[in-house]
Structures are given as structure tokens and as C-alpha cells.
N, C-alpha and C positions, 0 to 999 in steps of 0.2 A: 210429804216426807222430805224428811233433808239429811242429805248425803254431804260429807264434807273430809277433807284428806288434810293430815299434816304432816309435815314432815323435819326433823331435826337433825343434825350431827353432833353427836358428842367427840368432842375431841381427847377419847378415852378408849382406852382397848376396851374391846367386847366382853373379857370377863369383870373388869372391874364396874363396866357398868351394870352388867345385869345383876353384881351381887348390892350394887348400888340402890336397883329398884327394887331386888328386894326388902332392900331394909326402910324402904320407904316411908310406910303406915307405922312402923315399929321405931321411928329414930322417935325422941323427943324433942329435941328442935325442930321435926316437922309440924308440930300440934299446930301451932300459930298458921302457917301456910295451909294445912290442909286441913281449917277446923271443920271444915264440910264430912268431911269424914267421922263417924262415930263412934263406929267400932268394926274392929278387921278378927275373924276368925279362922283357924284352917282349920276345913275337914275334911281334907282328905292330903294326903302326900303318899306317893309310890317312887321308888324310883327301879327303873330296867336296866341292871345291870349290862345284861346281853349289849342292850342298842346302846347305852351311855345315857338313858333319858330318865331326867326328874319332870313325873306328872302329878300335879298340883291342882286343889281347891279349896278356896278361899269363899268364906261370908264378908260382904264389905256394906254397912250400913251408912247411908249419906241422908243428907240434913238438902231437901233442894232449896232453891232460894225462894224467893213467895211467890207463888200461883195468882194466875189470873184469877180472879173471883168466879168466872166460868167453870175453872178447872176443879177450884176449891168445894164447889155444892157439889161436886161430883164422887170426893172424899168420900172414903170413909170415917167415919170419925174418929177411931182410931190412928189413922193415918194423918191426918191432920193437926197443925199446931195454931194457938191464936194470931202467929206473925204471920199465917198463910202458906206458910212453909209445910211439908210436907217431908214424913220417912219415908225412905225405899230401900229396900233389904234389894243386895246385886249378888250376883255368884260369879267368880273371876277363876276361868279356868287356862291353866299353864302347862305349857310343855315348854321343856328347857332340853336342849340336844345339844350337848357338849362336844363332841366329835364334830358335828359340823359347825358349830360355832353360833346358833339359832334360837332363839326365844320367843313363844309365840304365845300371846295374851288374850284370852276374850272374855269380855265384860259385857253381862246382860243383865239389865232387871226381870228380880222373880217377882217385886209385890207392884200392883200397880199398873200391872199391865192391862187392864181392862181403859185406861187412860191414856199411858203414855207407852210406849216400847222402845227402849235403847240399845243397840249393839256398841260396841267398841271394839275393836279389833286392833292390836298391837302388835308387831314384829321387830325384833330387836337384831341386826346383822353384823358383819364387819363391813365398815366402808369400802366400796369397792377400789376407791383413787390409793384408801392409805389399810389395808386391811388391819394389821398387827397395831395400830396407833387409833382407828376411830372408829366409832361404832354409828349405825346409820339405824335411825327410828323412825318408823311408821305407824302412822295411827287413825284408821278409818272407823268414822263413827255414823249412825243410822238413826235418824229420830223419828215417830210416827207417832202424832198424835191421833187416837183412836176413834176417839167420839165425835171428834169435830172433822171426820173424814170427808163429811157432806156438806159440811161449811169449811169447805176449799180454803177462803180468804183469811177467817179464825185459824184454822188450823194450822194456815204458812205463818201467821204471829207467834203463837204460842212454841211451834217447831222452830221459829228461827231466833225468839228470846232463848227456848234451852239450849240451844248450840250458842250462842254467844255466852252462858256462863260454863257449858262444857270447855267452850274455848279459853275461856278464864282460870277454870281449875286446873285444865293441862298444862297451861303456862306455867301454873305454880307446881303442879308435879315436875315438871323440868326441870326447875330451880331447883328444886329439893336434890333431883337425881343430881344434878350438876355441884351443890353444895357437898354431897355423899361422895361423890367420886373425887372432887380436890381431898377430900377428907381422909379418904383410903390411900388416896396418891402419898399424902403426908405422912401416912401412918406405915407404906410400904417404905418410904425413904429413914423412916424413925425418926420424923418428926412431929409427928402427929400429938395435939394434946391430949388430954386425960380421958375428955369425952366427947362422941359426934355432936 
């Protein structure tokens, strides 16, 4: 099993960063950077007006990087592609607590769980040093290669390779959120271009 944590400071206020995070997958300018994301659909959305919380669930379909041969042999035919990549369906659950200025996101794969399990937990909070100006982002990812658990060396290589790709994609996601934050900042100042 591989577990890693990333932290990033957005030099933008919490409300701008969380608004940008919600736009990340729907922003047309993000399609190139987030080319591994094939599809996103909102499954459920509910507002708890008494507590000031938004609860949402989305399905996210992603394309994996080319998988090692041993994993490709374990995939159902519908999940594999000629390139060696796999299509994976994930569910993202989010809670936005506006009064506390807290946004928590959990993403888990729901397909391919017999092969690999991935859980990604992200939090967005006002930065403790500059709570009105900056946002602290923290992400913890756990990757476990199920069928190779008995072959620890092979499982470790597969998990490490997956972790490397997740780190690359996370960096792209942060870049997209940063770009949308800059757009929102310019829009608030009345200087935004006509499209995101």
C-alpha cells in the first residue's frame, strides 16, 4: 500500500479557491490539462440550510495511464483499451461548510476495485497565518494493489507507478484551480476576459 500527502497554499481567499475547485472539471480551458478525465456528472446535491452546508456527489470517469501487462491481464475486456489504459469510474463526495469555511472531498474508485483501490481525501481551509487571504489545501491519497498483495515487490512497483501518475494529475489540477482563481480575481475587479 502507498500513502502520500500533498499540501499547497493558494494565495487566494477560501471562497474563491472553492469556487474555482467546483469549476475545475467544467471549465472548457481545462480539458487539455485534465485530459485523463473523460466524464463528470452530478449524482446528488443537497443543501442543509440550517447548518449552511452543501452536500454533493459526482461520478467521475477517468482514463488510467497504460497499465503494466500483469494488471492488463486481470482487467475485464470492457475496462481495457488497446493502449493498455483502463477506464475507471469514481465517486466524489463533497461537503462544503460555509459558516466554518471548510470544504472536504473524498474520491474513491468504484470500478476496478478487485484490482486496485484508490481513496483520495482533500481539504480546503483558510490558511492559519492569513485566513482572509490564503487557502490551505491538503490531499491524502491511499493506493492499494489488491491481487498482487501477496507479491509485495510487484505490488509496490505498481502502486508506486500509480502514485507517480496521481501526483502528476494532482499538479495539473492545482494549476487549473490557480488559473481559474486568477480569472475570478480579475472578474471581481472588472477586468476579466469574456471567457474562462
